[in-house]
Backbone as JSON Lines, residues from 0, in Angstrom:
{"i":0,"aa":"M","n":[0.29,33.28,-17.65],"ca":[0.2,31.84,-17.46],"c":[-0.18,31.55,-16.01]}
{"i":1,"aa":"K","n":[-1.22,30.77,-15.84],"ca":[-1.66,30.39,-14.5],"c":[-0.89,29.17,-14.03]}
{"i":2,"aa":"T","n":[-0.61,29.14,-12.76],"ca":[-0.02,27.94,-12.18],"c":[-0.97,27.42,-11.12]}
{"i":3,"aa":"S","n":[-0.92,26.15,-10.91],"ca":[-1.8,25.49,-9.95],"c":[-0.95,24.75,-8.94]}
{"i":4,"aa":"C","n":[-1.48,24.61,-7.75],"ca":[-0.75,23.82,-6.75],"c":[-0.71,22.34,-7.15]}
{"i":5,"aa":"F","n":[-1.51,21.96,-8.16],"ca":[-1.52,20.58,-8.63],"c":[-0.79,20.42,-9.96]}
{"i":6,"aa":"S","n":[0.09,21.37,-10.29],"ca":[0.75,21.33,-11.58],"c":[1.87,20.29,-11.64]}
{"i":7,"aa":"R","n":[2.35,19.83,-10.51],"ca":[3.38,18.79,-10.53],"c":[2.75,17.46,-10.12]}
{"i":8,"aa":"E","n":[3.45,16.4,-10.43],"ca":[2.96,15.08,-10.03],"c":[3.37,14.8,-8.59]}
{"i":9,"aa":"Y","n":[2.45,14.22,-7.85],"ca":[2.73,13.83,-6.47],"c":[2.85,12.32,-6.42]}
{"i":10,"aa":"T","n":[3.71,11.85,-5.54],"ca":[4.07,10.44,-5.5],"c":[3.73,9.83,-4.15]}
{"i":11,"aa":"G","n":[3.23,8.63,-4.2],"ca":[3.04,7.83,-3.0],"c":[3.99,6.65,-3.04]}
{"i":12,"aa":"Q","n":[4.49,6.3,-1.9],"ca":[5.34,5.12,-1.77],"c":[4.85,4.31,-0.59]}
{"i":13,"aa":"F","n":[4.95,3.01,-0.71],"ca":[4.65,2.17,0.44],"c":[5.59,0.99,0.49]}
{"i":14,"aa":"I","n":[5.78,0.51,1.7],"ca":[6.49,-0.74,1.93],"c":[5.46,-1.7,2.51]}
{"i":15,"aa":"L","n":[5.32,-2.86,1.9],"ca":[4.49,-3.92,2.45],"c":[5.41,-4.87,3.18]}
{"i":16,"aa":"V","n":[5.15,-5.07,4.46],"ca":[5.96,-5.94,5.31],"c":[5.14,-7.18,5.66]}
{"i":17,"aa":"N","n":[5.7,-8.35,5.42],"ca":[5.04,-9.59,5.82],"c":[5.51,-9.94,7.22]}
{"i":18,"aa":"D","n":[4.7,-9.59,8.21],"ca":[5.02,-9.87,9.6],"c":[4.21,-11.07,10.1]}
{"i":19,"aa":"S","n":[3.85,-11.94,9.16],"ca":[3.09,-13.15,9.52],"c":[4.04,-14.34,9.61]}
{"i":20,"aa":"S","n":[3.48,-15.48,9.92],"ca":[4.28,-16.7,10.05],"c":[4.29,-17.54,8.77]}
{"i":21,"aa":"E","n":[3.67,-17.02,7.7],"ca":[3.63,-17.79,6.46],"c":[3.84,-16.9,5.23]}
{"i":22,"aa":"I","n":[4.03,-17.54,4.11],"ca":[4.26,-16.82,2.85],"c":[2.97,-16.15,2.41]}
{"i":23,"aa":"I","n":[3.07,-14.9,1.99],"ca":[1.96,-14.24,1.3],"c":[2.11,-14.62,-0.17]}
{"i":24,"aa":"T","n":[1.22,-15.47,-0.65],"ca":[1.33,-15.92,-2.04],"c":[0.92,-14.82,-3.01]}
{"i":25,"aa":"L","n":[-0.01,-13.97,-2.58],"ca":[-0.45,-12.86,-3.42],"c":[-1.01,-11.75,-2.53]}
{"i":26,"aa":"A","n":[-0.59,-10.54,-2.81],"ca":[-1.2,-9.35,-2.19],"c":[-1.59,-8.43,-3.33]}
{"i":27,"aa":"R","n":[-2.82,-7.95,-3.3],"ca":[-3.31,-7.0,-4.3],"c":[-3.63,-5.69,-3.59]}
{"i":28,"aa":"I","n":[-3.0,-4.63,-4.04],"ca":[-3.2,-3.32,-3.44],"c":[-3.71,-2.38,-4.52]}
{"i":29,"aa":"E","n":[-4.84,-1.72,-4.25],"ca":[-5.36,-0.69,-5.15],"c":[-5.32,0.63,-4.4]}
{"i":30,"aa":"V","n":[-4.77,1.65,-5.05],"ca":[-4.74,3.0,-4.5],"c":[-4.73,3.98,-5.68]}
{"i":31,"aa":"C","n":[-5.54,5.01,-5.62],"ca":[-5.66,6.0,-6.7],"c":[-5.92,5.34,-8.05]}
{"i":32,"aa":"K","n":[-6.76,4.31,-8.03],"ca":[-7.15,3.56,-9.24],"c":[-5.97,2.89,-9.92]}
{"i":33,"aa":"Q","n":[-4.91,2.62,-9.17],"ca":[-3.75,1.89,-9.66],"c":[-3.64,0.58,-8.88]}
{"i":34,"aa":"F","n":[-3.25,-0.47,-9.58],"ca":[-3.18,-1.8,-8.98],"c":[-1.73,-2.26,-8.89]}
{"i":35,"aa":"I","n":[-1.37,-2.78,-7.74],"ca":[-0.03,-3.32,-7.53],"c":[-0.21,-4.72,-6.98]}
{"i":36,"aa":"E","n":[0.51,-5.68,-7.55],"ca":[0.47,-7.06,-7.08],"c":[1.83,-7.47,-6.55]}
{"i":37,"aa":"V","n":[1.8,-8.2,-5.46],"ca":[3.01,-8.73,-4.83],"c":[2.83,-10.24,-4.74]}
{"i":38,"aa":"R","n":[3.84,-10.97,-5.16],"ca":[3.74,-12.43,-5.13],"c":[4.87,-13.04,-4.31]}
{"i":39,"aa":"D","n":[4.53,-14.09,-3.58],"ca":[5.49,-14.92,-2.85],"c":[6.41,-14.11,-1.93]}
{"i":40,"aa":"L","n":[5.78,-13.34,-1.05],"ca":[6.52,-12.55,-0.07],"c":[6.71,-13.4,1.19]}
{"i":41,"aa":"K","n":[7.97,-13.75,1.47],"ca":[8.29,-14.62,2.6],"c":[8.07,-13.9,3.93]}
{"i":42,"aa":"P","n":[7.89,-14.68,5.01],"ca":[7.77,-14.05,6.33],"c":[8.95,-13.11,6.6]}
{"i":43,"aa":"H","n":[8.64,-11.94,7.12],"ca":[9.6,-10.87,7.41],"c":[10.16,-10.21,6.15]}
{"i":44,"aa":"G","n":[9.62,-10.6,4.99],"ca":[10.03,-9.97,3.74],"c":[9.37,-8.61,3.56]}
{"i":45,"aa":"K","n":[9.97,-7.78,2.7],"ca":[9.45,-6.44,2.42],"c":[9.36,-6.23,0.92]}
{"i":46,"aa":"F","n":[8.36,-5.46,0.52],"ca":[8.17,-5.12,-0.89],"c":[7.93,-3.61,-0.98]}
{"i":47,"aa":"N","n":[8.69,-2.93,-1.83],"ca":[8.55,-1.48,-2.02],"c":[7.81,-1.2,-3.31]}
{"i":48,"aa":"A","n":[6.91,-0.21,-3.27],"ca":[6.17,0.18,-4.47],"c":[5.96,1.68,-4.48]}
{"i":49,"aa":"E","n":[5.72,2.2,-5.67],"ca":[5.48,3.63,-5.87],"c":[4.26,3.8,-6.75]}
{"i":50,"aa":"F","n":[3.5,4.86,-6.52],"ca":[2.32,5.15,-7.33],"c":[2.16,6.66,-7.43]}
{"i":51,"aa":"K","n":[1.35,7.09,-8.39],"ca":[1.05,8.51,-8.55],"c":[-0.18,8.86,-7.71]}
{"i":52,"aa":"V","n":[-0.08,9.94,-6.95],"ca":[-1.22,10.4,-6.16],"c":[-2.04,11.3,-7.07]}
{"i":53,"aa":"T","n":[-3.06,10.72,-7.67],"ca":[-3.87,11.44,-8.67],"c":[-5.2,11.92,-8.11]}
{"i":54,"aa":"S","n":[-5.55,11.45,-6.9],"ca":[-6.83,11.79,-6.29],"c":[-6.79,11.43,-4.82]}
{"i":55,"aa":"D","n":[-7.83,11.79,-4.09],"ca":[-7.98,11.33,-2.72],"c":[-8.34,9.84,-2.78]}
{"i":56,"aa":"S","n":[-7.69,9.05,-1.95],"ca":[-7.9,7.61,-2.03],"c":[-7.46,6.94,-0.73]}
{"i":57,"aa":"H","n":[-7.88,5.71,-0.55],"ca":[-7.36,4.86,0.51],"c":[-6.78,3.62,-0.15]}
{"i":58,"aa":"Y","n":[-6.16,2.76,0.63],"ca":[-5.65,1.5,0.12],"c":[-6.73,0.43,0.26]}
{"i":59,"aa":"D","n":[-7.04,-0.26,-0.82],"ca":[-7.85,-1.48,-0.78],"c":[-6.85,-2.63,-0.88]}
{"i":60,"aa":"I","n":[-6.77,-3.43,0.15],"ca":[-5.75,-4.47,0.21],"c":[-6.4,-5.83,0.38]}
{"i":61,"aa":"A","n":[-5.94,-6.79,-0.4],"ca":[-6.33,-8.19,-0.24],"c":[-5.03,-8.99,-0.15]}
{"i":62,"aa":"V","n":[-4.91,-9.8,0.9],"ca":[-3.72,-10.62,1.12],"c":[-4.14,-12.08,1.17]}
{"i":63,"aa":"Y","n":[-3.45,-12.91,0.38],"ca":[-3.72,-14.35,0.31],"c":[-2.49,-15.1,0.8]}
{"i":64,"aa":"F","n":[-2.69,-15.97,1.79],"ca":[-1.58,-16.71,2.39],"c":[-1.49,-18.12,1.8]}
{"i":65,"aa":"A","n":[-0.33,-18.74,1.98],"ca":[-0.09,-20.09,1.47],"c":[-1.07,-21.1,2.05]}
{"i":66,"aa":"S","n":[-1.55,-20.87,3.26],"ca":[-2.48,-21.8,3.91],"c":[-3.89,-21.74,3.33]}
{"i":67,"aa":"G","n":[-4.16,-20.71,2.48],"ca":[-5.5,-20.53,1.95],"c":[-6.27,-19.43,2.66]}
{"i":68,"aa":"K","n":[-5.78,-18.99,3.8],"ca":[-6.41,-17.89,4.54],"c":[-6.2,-16.59,3.76]}
{"i":69,"aa":"N","n":[-7.18,-15.68,3.87],"ca":[-7.0,-14.37,3.25],"c":[-7.57,-13.27,4.13]}
{"i":70,"aa":"L","n":[-7.04,-12.07,3.93],"ca":[-7.48,-10.88,4.65],"c":[-7.75,-9.78,3.65]}
{"i":71,"aa":"T","n":[-8.78,-8.99,3.89],"ca":[-9.06,-7.81,3.08],"c":[-9.31,-6.64,4.0]}
{"i":72,"aa":"K","n":[-8.91,-5.45,3.54],"ca":[-9.08,-4.27,4.38],"c":[-8.95,-3.0,3.55]}
{"i":73,"aa":"Q","n":[-9.71,-1.98,3.93],"ca":[-9.51,-0.62,3.44],"c":[-8.79,0.11,4.55]}
{"i":74,"aa":"I","n":[-7.67,0.77,4.2],"ca":[-6.83,1.35,5.23],"c":[-6.12,2.59,4.69]}
{"i":75,"aa":"G","n":[-5.78,3.5,5.58],"ca":[-4.97,4.66,5.22],"c":[-5.7,5.66,4.34]}
{"i":76,"aa":"Y","n":[-4.97,6.7,3.96],"ca":[-5.56,7.74,3.13],"c":[-4.45,8.55,2.48]}
{"i":77,"aa":"V","n":[-4.62,8.88,1.21],"ca":[-3.74,9.8,0.51],"c":[-4.59,10.91,-0.09]}
{"i":78,"aa":"T","n":[-4.0,12.09,-0.2],"ca":[-4.7,13.26,-0.73],"c":[-3.84,13.9,-1.8]}
{"i":79,"aa":"R","n":[-4.43,14.21,-2.92],"ca":[-3.71,14.87,-4.0],"c":[-3.14,16.19,-3.49]}
{"i":80,"aa":"G","n":[-1.91,16.49,-3.89],"ca":[-1.25,17.71,-3.45],"c":[-0.14,17.45,-2.45]}
{"i":81,"aa":"F","n":[0.07,16.17,-2.1],"ca":[1.11,15.8,-1.15],"c":[1.81,14.52,-1.61]}
{"i":82,"aa":"D","n":[3.04,14.34,-1.17],"ca":[3.76,13.08,-1.34],"c":[3.59,12.28,-0.05]}
{"i":83,"aa":"F","n":[3.44,10.97,-0.19],"ca":[3.19,10.1,0.96],"c":[4.16,8.93,0.98]}
{"i":84,"aa":"K","n":[4.53,8.52,2.18],"ca":[5.28,7.28,2.4],"c":[4.57,6.54,3.53]}
{"i":85,"aa":"H","n":[4.2,5.29,3.25],"ca":[3.47,4.48,4.24],"c":[4.18,3.14,4.44]}
{"i":86,"aa":"T","n":[4.01,2.6,5.62],"ca":[4.42,1.23,5.88],"c":[3.17,0.43,6.21]}
{"i":87,"aa":"L","n":[2.87,-0.56,5.37],"ca":[1.72,-1.45,5.55],"c":[2.25,-2.79,6.05]}
{"i":88,"aa":"V","n":[1.62,-3.31,7.08],"ca":[2.1,-4.54,7.7],"c":[1.0,-5.59,7.69]}
{"i":89,"aa":"G","n":[1.31,-6.75,7.12],"ca":[0.4,-7.89,7.14],"c":[0.84,-8.86,8.22]}
{"i":90,"aa":"T","n":[-0.06,-9.19,9.13],"ca":[0.2,-10.19,10.17],"c":[-0.7,-11.39,9.92]}
{"i":91,"aa":"D","n":[-0.64,-12.35,10.79],"ca":[-1.51,-13.53,10.64],"c":[-2.98,-13.18,10.76]}
{"i":92,"aa":"A","n":[-3.3,-12.06,11.43],"ca":[-4.7,-11.73,11.72],"c":[-5.18,-10.39,11.18]}
{"i":93,"aa":"D","n":[-4.27,-9.52,10.68],"ca":[-4.71,-8.17,10.33],"c":[-3.73,-7.52,9.35]}
{"i":94,"aa":"I","n":[-4.18,-6.43,8.77],"ca":[-3.35,-5.56,7.94],"c":[-3.41,-4.18,8.6]}
{"i":95,"aa":"T","n":[-2.25,-3.61,8.89],"ca":[-2.22,-2.32,9.58],"c":[-1.35,-1.32,8.84]}
{"i":96,"aa":"L","n":[-1.6,-0.06,9.12],"ca":[-0.77,1.04,8.64],"c":[0.06,1.48,9.83]}
{"i":97,"aa":"N","n":[1.36,1.17,9.8],"ca":[2.19,1.4,10.98],"c":[2.97,2.7,10.93]}
{"i":98,"aa":"K","n":[3.16,3.28,9.76],"ca":[3.96,4.49,9.68],"c":[3.47,5.32,8.51]}
{"i":99,"aa":"T","n":[3.36,6.64,8.74],"ca":[2.95,7.57,7.69],"c":[3.9,8.75,7.69]}
{"i":100,"aa":"Q","n":[4.34,9.12,6.5],"ca":[5.13,10.33,6.34],"c":[4.53,11.13,5.19]}
{"i":101,"aa":"V","n":[4.23,12.41,5.46],"ca":[3.63,13.29,4.45],"c":[4.63,14.4,4.17]}
{"i":102,"aa":"E","n":[4.85,14.68,2.88],"ca":[5.79,15.73,2.49],"c":[5.1,16.75,1.62]}
């Protein structure tokens, strides 16, 4: 029986932090062809999510604020064969990747 280094499932986790001055009415995050939606995240609020790392991918993020302003960005990177933990931060002007942990 052959075994592969990809025989187990690898997991990605992220925390989305609203470090802006207004409510994020909707955030859409796509990673590894999986979609996660976050609604009504208050300023300084946090949202935790988990996904399967099925391929090499980055985060496609769209953030919509209560004022009507929106931000979009491709950020970060995950690679199949590792577990990842990221902290994504939305501010009034940008979306950043502030912390990465690879296991």
